[in-house]
Every structure is written in C-alpha cells, then in structure tokens.
VEXMAR-125278 format. One record per residue (C-alpha): residue in one letter; chain; y, x, z. Coordinates in Angstrom, 1 decimal. Example, Ala and Ser with C-alpha at 12.3 -4.5 7.8 and 13.67 -1.06 7.14 Angstrom:
BEGIN
<r residuo="A" cadena="A" Y="-4.5" X="12.3" Z="7.8"/>
<r residuo="S" cadena="A" Y="-1.1" X="13.7" Z="7.1"/>
//
This chain:
BEGIN
<r residuo="M" cadena="A" Y="-2.4" X="-15.9" Z="49.4"/>
<r residuo="S" cadena="A" Y="-3.2" X="-19.4" Z="48.3"/>
<r residuo="W" cadena="A" Y="-5.9" X="-20.2" Z="46.1"/>
<r residuo="K" cadena="A" Y="-3.6" X="-21.3" Z="43.4"/>
<r residuo="N" cadena="A" Y="-1.8" X="-17.7" Z="43.3"/>
<r residuo="R" cadena="A" Y="-5.3" X="-15.9" Z="43.3"/>
<r residuo="L" cadena="A" Y="-6.5" X="-18.3" Z="40.5"/>
<r residuo="T" cadena="A" Y="-2.9" X="-17.6" Z="38.5"/>
<r residuo="G" cadena="A" Y="-3.5" X="-13.6" Z="39.0"/>
<r residuo="A" cadena="A" Y="-7.1" X="-14.0" Z="37.8"/>
<r residuo="A" cadena="A" Y="-6.2" X="-15.8" Z="34.8"/>
<r residuo="I" cadena="A" Y="-3.5" X="-13.5" Z="33.9"/>
<r residuo="V" cadena="A" Y="-6.0" X="-10.3" Z="34.5"/>
<r residuo="V" cadena="A" Y="-8.7" X="-12.3" Z="32.2"/>
<r residuo="T" cadena="A" Y="-5.9" X="-12.9" Z="29.6"/>
<r residuo="I" cadena="A" Y="-4.8" X="-9.2" Z="29.5"/>
<r residuo="L" cadena="A" Y="-8.6" X="-8.2" Z="29.3"/>
<r residuo="T" cadena="A" Y="-9.3" X="-10.7" Z="26.5"/>
<r residuo="I" cadena="A" Y="-6.2" X="-9.4" Z="24.4"/>
<r residuo="T" cadena="A" Y="-7.1" X="-5.9" Z="24.9"/>
<r residuo="A" cadena="A" Y="-10.6" X="-6.4" Z="23.8"/>
<r residuo="L" cadena="A" Y="-9.6" X="-8.2" Z="20.7"/>
<r residuo="V" cadena="A" Y="-7.2" X="-5.7" Z="19.9"/>
<r residuo="F" cadena="A" Y="-9.9" X="-3.0" Z="20.3"/>
<r residuo="L" cadena="A" Y="-12.5" X="-5.1" Z="18.2"/>
<r residuo="F" cadena="A" Y="-10.0" X="-5.5" Z="15.5"/>
<r residuo="Y" cadena="A" Y="-9.6" X="-1.7" Z="15.1"/>
<r residuo="V" cadena="A" Y="-13.2" X="-1.0" Z="15.4"/>
<r residuo="F" cadena="A" Y="-14.3" X="-3.8" Z="12.8"/>
<r residuo="S" cadena="A" Y="-11.2" X="-3.2" Z="10.2"/>
<r residuo="V" cadena="A" Y="-10.3" X="-0.5" Z="7.7"/>
<r residuo="P" cadena="A" Y="-6.8" X="0.6" Z="6.5"/>
<r residuo="C" cadena="A" Y="-5.8" X="-1.0" Z="3.4"/>
<r residuo="L" cadena="A" Y="-2.9" X="-1.4" Z="0.9"/>
<r residuo="I" cadena="A" Y="-2.0" X="-4.8" Z="0.6"/>
<r residuo="L" cadena="A" Y="-0.1" X="-6.4" Z="-2.2"/>
<r residuo="R" cadena="A" Y="2.0" X="-9.3" Z="-1.3"/>
<r residuo="N" cadena="A" Y="4.1" X="-11.9" Z="-3.1"/>
<r residuo="G" cadena="A" Y="7.6" X="-10.9" Z="-2.2"/>
<r residuo="E" cadena="A" Y="8.9" X="-14.5" Z="-2.0"/>
<r residuo="T" cadena="A" Y="5.9" X="-16.4" Z="-0.5"/>
<r residuo="G" cadena="A" Y="4.2" X="-13.4" Z="1.4"/>
<r residuo="R" cadena="A" Y="0.7" X="-14.4" Z="-0.2"/>
<r residuo="V" cadena="A" Y="-1.6" X="-11.8" Z="-0.3"/>
<r residuo="I" cadena="A" Y="-2.3" X="-10.8" Z="-4.0"/>
<r residuo="R" cadena="A" Y="-4.9" X="-8.1" Z="-3.6"/>
<r residuo="V" cadena="A" Y="-6.1" X="-5.8" Z="-1.1"/>
<r residuo="F" cadena="A" Y="-7.4" X="-2.0" Z="-1.7"/>
<r residuo="P" cadena="A" Y="-9.0" X="-0.1" Z="1.0"/>
<r residuo="V" cadena="A" Y="-7.6" X="3.3" Z="1.6"/>
<r residuo="A" cadena="A" Y="-7.7" X="6.4" Z="3.8"/>
<r residuo="E" cadena="A" Y="-4.7" X="8.5" Z="5.4"/>
<r residuo="G" cadena="A" Y="-3.7" X="10.9" Z="2.6"/>
<r residuo="D" cadena="A" Y="-4.9" X="8.7" Z="-0.2"/>
<r residuo="E" cadena="A" Y="-2.4" X="8.4" Z="-3.3"/>
<r residuo="F" cadena="A" Y="-1.7" X="5.5" Z="-5.7"/>
<r residuo="A" cadena="A" Y="0.8" X="5.4" Z="-8.6"/>
<r residuo="V" cadena="A" Y="2.9" X="2.8" Z="-10.4"/>
<r residuo="T" cadena="A" Y="3.8" X="3.4" Z="-14.0"/>
<r residuo="F" cadena="A" Y="6.3" X="1.5" Z="-16.1"/>
<r residuo="I" cadena="A" Y="8.6" X="1.9" Z="-19.1"/>
<r residuo="H" cadena="A" Y="12.0" X="2.8" Z="-17.8"/>
<r residuo="S" cadena="A" Y="14.3" X="0.0" Z="-19.0"/>
<r residuo="V" cadena="A" Y="17.3" X="2.1" Z="-20.1"/>
<r residuo="N" cadena="A" Y="15.6" X="5.2" Z="-21.7"/>
<r residuo="Q" cadena="A" Y="12.5" X="3.3" Z="-22.8"/>
<r residuo="S" cadena="A" Y="10.2" X="6.2" Z="-21.6"/>
<r residuo="P" cadena="A" Y="7.2" X="6.0" Z="-19.3"/>
<r residuo="V" cadena="A" Y="8.0" X="6.8" Z="-15.4"/>
<r residuo="T" cadena="A" Y="5.2" X="7.2" Z="-12.8"/>
<r residuo="D" cadena="A" Y="6.0" X="7.0" Z="-9.2"/>
<r residuo="V" cadena="A" Y="3.5" X="8.6" Z="-6.9"/>
<r residuo="Y" cadena="A" Y="3.0" X="7.5" Z="-3.3"/>
<r residuo="Q" cadena="A" Y="0.6" X="8.4" Z="-0.5"/>
<r residuo="I" cadena="A" Y="-0.8" X="6.6" Z="2.5"/>
<r residuo="R" cadena="A" Y="0.1" X="8.0" Z="5.7"/>
<r residuo="K" cadena="A" Y="-0.3" X="6.9" Z="9.2"/>
<r residuo="D" cadena="A" Y="3.1" X="5.3" Z="9.7"/>
<r residuo="G" cadena="A" Y="3.7" X="4.0" Z="6.2"/>
<r residuo="I" cadena="A" Y="3.9" X="4.6" Z="2.5"/>
<r residuo="Y" cadena="A" Y="5.6" X="7.9" Z="1.3"/>
<r residuo="V" cadena="A" Y="7.1" X="8.6" Z="-2.2"/>
<r residuo="I" cadena="A" Y="5.9" X="12.2" Z="-3.0"/>
<r residuo="R" cadena="A" Y="6.5" X="12.7" Z="-6.8"/>
<r residuo="T" cadena="A" Y="7.9" X="11.3" Z="-9.7"/>
<r residuo="I" cadena="A" Y="6.8" X="11.9" Z="-13.3"/>
<r residuo="Y" cadena="A" Y="8.9" X="11.2" Z="-16.2"/>
<r residuo="Y" cadena="A" Y="9.2" X="12.2" Z="-20.0"/>
<r residuo="A" cadena="A" Y="13.0" X="11.9" Z="-20.9"/>
<r residuo="F" cadena="A" Y="16.4" X="12.4" Z="-19.2"/>
<r residuo="G" cadena="A" Y="18.8" X="9.6" Z="-19.2"/>
<r residuo="A" cadena="A" Y="20.7" X="7.1" Z="-17.4"/>
<r residuo="G" cadena="A" Y="18.6" X="5.9" Z="-14.3"/>
<r residuo="V" cadena="A" Y="16.3" X="9.0" Z="-13.8"/>
<r residuo="Q" cadena="A" Y="16.8" X="12.0" Z="-11.7"/>
<r residuo="S" cadena="A" Y="18.8" X="14.8" Z="-13.3"/>
<r residuo="E" cadena="A" Y="19.4" X="17.1" Z="-10.3"/>
<r residuo="L" cadena="A" Y="17.0" X="18.3" Z="-7.6"/>
<r residuo="A" cadena="A" Y="17.9" X="17.6" Z="-4.1"/>
<r residuo="E" cadena="A" Y="17.0" X="20.4" Z="-1.4"/>
<r residuo="G" cadena="A" Y="13.2" X="20.8" Z="-0.9"/>
<r residuo="Q" cadena="A" Y="12.4" X="19.2" Z="-4.3"/>
<r residuo="S" cadena="A" Y="10.7" X="20.9" Z="-7.2"/>
<r residuo="L" cadena="A" Y="10.4" X="20.5" Z="-10.8"/>
<r residuo="E" cadena="A" Y="7.2" X="21.3" Z="-12.9"/>
<r residuo="Y" cadena="A" Y="6.2" X="20.6" Z="-16.4"/>
<r residuo="G" cadena="A" Y="2.7" X="19.1" Z="-17.3"/>
<r residuo="M" cadena="A" Y="0.5" X="19.9" Z="-20.2"/>
<r residuo="D" cadena="A" Y="1.9" X="16.8" Z="-22.1"/>
<r residuo="G" cadena="A" Y="5.6" X="17.9" Z="-21.5"/>
<r residuo="A" cadena="A" Y="5.8" X="15.6" Z="-18.4"/>
<r residuo="M" cadena="A" Y="8.7" X="16.6" Z="-16.0"/>
<r residuo="I" cadena="A" Y="6.9" X="16.3" Z="-12.4"/>
<r residuo="V" cadena="A" Y="9.7" X="16.3" Z="-9.8"/>
<r residuo="S" cadena="A" Y="8.0" X="16.7" Z="-6.0"/>
<r residuo="G" cadena="A" Y="9.0" X="17.1" Z="-2.7"/>
<r residuo="F" cadena="A" Y="10.4" X="13.8" Z="-1.9"/>
<r residuo="N" cadena="A" Y="8.5" X="13.1" Z="1.3"/>
<r residuo="R" cadena="A" Y="10.4" X="9.9" Z="2.0"/>
<r residuo="R" cadena="A" Y="9.0" X="6.9" Z="3.7"/>
<r residuo="L" cadena="A" Y="9.6" X="3.6" Z="1.9"/>
<r residuo="N" cadena="A" Y="9.8" X="0.3" Z="4.0"/>
<r residuo="P" cadena="A" Y="9.1" X="-1.8" Z="2.2"/>
<r residuo="L" cadena="A" Y="8.0" X="-0.5" Z="-1.1"/>
<r residuo="S" cadena="A" Y="8.8" X="-3.2" Z="-3.9"/>
<r residuo="Y" cadena="A" Y="8.6" X="-3.5" Z="-7.6"/>
<r residuo="I" cadena="A" Y="9.6" X="-6.6" Z="-9.8"/>
<r residuo="V" cadena="A" Y="6.9" X="-6.8" Z="-12.3"/>
<r residuo="G" cadena="A" Y="8.5" X="-6.3" Z="-15.8"/>
<r residuo="T" cadena="A" Y="9.1" X="-9.2" Z="-18.2"/>
<r residuo="V" cadena="A" Y="9.4" X="-6.7" Z="-21.3"/>
<r residuo="S" cadena="A" Y="7.0" X="-4.1" Z="-20.3"/>
<r residuo="D" cadena="A" Y="4.3" X="-3.9" Z="-17.7"/>
<r residuo="H" cadena="A" Y="3.7" X="-2.1" Z="-14.3"/>
<r residuo="T" cadena="A" Y="0.5" X="-0.4" Z="-13.9"/>
<r residuo="L" cadena="A" Y="-1.1" X="0.4" Z="-10.5"/>
<r residuo="Q" cadena="A" Y="-3.5" X="3.5" Z="-10.6"/>
<r residuo="I" cadena="A" Y="-5.4" X="3.4" Z="-7.1"/>
<r residuo="G" cadena="A" Y="-9.0" X="4.5" Z="-6.5"/>
<r residuo="G" cadena="A" Y="-9.8" X="5.4" Z="-10.1"/>
<r residuo="E" cadena="A" Y="-8.8" X="2.0" Z="-11.4"/>
<r residuo="E" cadena="A" Y="-5.8" X="1.1" Z="-13.6"/>
<r residuo="I" cadena="A" Y="-4.6" X="-2.5" Z="-12.9"/>
<r residuo="S" cadena="A" Y="-1.8" X="-4.4" Z="-14.8"/>
<r residuo="L" cadena="A" Y="0.4" X="-5.8" Z="-12.2"/>
<r residuo="R" cadena="A" Y="1.4" X="-8.3" Z="-14.8"/>
<r residuo="E" cadena="A" Y="-2.1" X="-9.8" Z="-14.9"/>
<r residuo="I" cadena="A" Y="-2.6" X="-10.0" Z="-11.2"/>
<r residuo="C" cadena="A" Y="1.1" X="-11.0" Z="-10.1"/>
<r residuo="G" cadena="A" Y="2.6" X="-12.5" Z="-13.1"/>
<r residuo="R" cadena="A" Y="6.0" X="-11.5" Z="-14.8"/>
<r residuo="N" cadena="A" Y="9.0" X="-11.1" Z="-13.0"/>
<r residuo="T" cadena="A" Y="7.2" X="-11.3" Z="-9.6"/>
<r residuo="T" cadena="A" Y="8.5" X="-9.3" Z="-6.7"/>
<r residuo="V" cadena="A" Y="5.6" X="-7.3" Z="-5.2"/>
<r residuo="H" cadena="A" Y="5.5" X="-5.8" Z="-1.6"/>
<r residuo="F" cadena="A" Y="3.3" X="-3.0" Z="-1.1"/>
<r residuo="V" cadena="A" Y="2.4" X="-2.7" Z="2.5"/>
<r residuo="R" cadena="A" Y="-0.1" X="-0.6" Z="4.5"/>
<r residuo="G" cadena="A" Y="-2.1" X="-2.6" Z="7.1"/>
<r residuo="R" cadena="A" Y="-5.5" X="-3.2" Z="8.2"/>
<r residuo="R" cadena="A" Y="-8.3" X="-5.8" Z="7.2"/>
<r residuo="L" cadena="A" Y="-11.4" X="-6.8" Z="8.8"/>
<r residuo="I" cadena="A" Y="-14.6" X="-5.5" Z="7.4"/>
<r residuo="P" cadena="A" Y="-16.4" X="-8.4" Z="5.4"/>
<r residuo="F" cadena="A" Y="-19.6" X="-8.9" Z="6.8"/>
<r residuo="R" cadena="A" Y="-22.4" X="-9.7" Z="4.5"/>
<r residuo="F" cadena="A" Y="-25.9" X="-11.0" Z="5.6"/>
<r residuo="R" cadena="A" Y="-28.5" X="-8.6" Z="4.0"/>
<r residuo="P" cadena="A" Y="-32.1" X="-9.6" Z="4.4"/>
<r residuo="S" cadena="A" Y="-34.4" X="-7.0" Z="6.0"/>
<r residuo="P" cadena="A" Y="-36.5" X="-5.1" Z="3.4"/>
<r residuo="R" cadena="A" Y="-39.8" X="-5.5" Z="5.6"/>
<r residuo="T" cadena="A" Y="-39.5" X="-9.2" Z="6.6"/>
<r residuo="G" cadena="A" Y="-37.3" X="-10.8" Z="4.1"/>
<r residuo="L" cadena="A" Y="-35.0" X="-12.5" Z="6.7"/>
//
C-alpha cells in the first residue's frame, strides 16, 4: 500500500471520527425545543425548551362559527402530535362526529373536549389571524402569535434541538 493510500485512508478515518464527535457533542450540549419558524423565509421566530411529553396549545376564534377553539399538542420523540381539541359551539368547520378511539367530555365551563386523536402532524402550521389573534400557551406562558409573528404570517411549529447557551458566571469566591 502506498503512502498516498494510507494518507487518504487516515484522512477518511479522522473525518468520520470528527463528525461522530461533533454529533455526540451536539446532543450532549443541546436541549429539545419547540421552534417557531416563518413559513416563507424559514427564519426562527422563537424557541421554547421542552421535554418529551410536554403539551402546548394554540387558541383562536373559529372564522365560521365565531367561537374559541383550542388545539392541544404533545411533544414526542418523533414529532408533534395533536391530542385533543376544545371548542364551545357546533357549526361548520368543527368536528361533529367522533372517529374510532376518540371521546367527548364536557368541561366545567361548557367546553366540548374531544380527545384520542394521537396523530402526528408534520408540519404543524398556522396562518396567524388578521381579524382575531392566535394565542400560544406553553410552559405557563400565553403568547400572542400576532405580536411575535405578525398578521397573516404562516408559522411552522417544529420539534428540534438547540445548543445550551453558555454564560460566563464569575466564581463567588474569587470574582473571576
């Protein structure tokens, strides 16, 4: 075997080891997140740290029957799943029959809660309302999508990972 073949083989091994190490380090120093992206530009609008099993919801006023609808989603290892919908009035555009595996419950406030969807959405997208807002509920926060995205913006919700931000913290003992 010539020295050129050995050098090429060594370069391939070093490249593979480097890529493997970088992937490993990315997973060690990153956290799962819900990422909101502009549907046209792909620009990241906002990132929310999440854990598997966490839920978030989007509430809006239905354009036809003019009552609130809340879609509830769950973060899972392989994506975002719709798990239940909450609404207050029957009418065009809202579910009026239960599919196999779904159930209907009533909330204390008269809400109709349909659960049992268990359907992966890829992608999950909303077009932010021009007449009424879409509101994101996540991690105890309630966020106006109109305020952070703008009216009539298509927003893609994606499960991904982001690097943990490192912040320099001086030592309390030395101040360094």
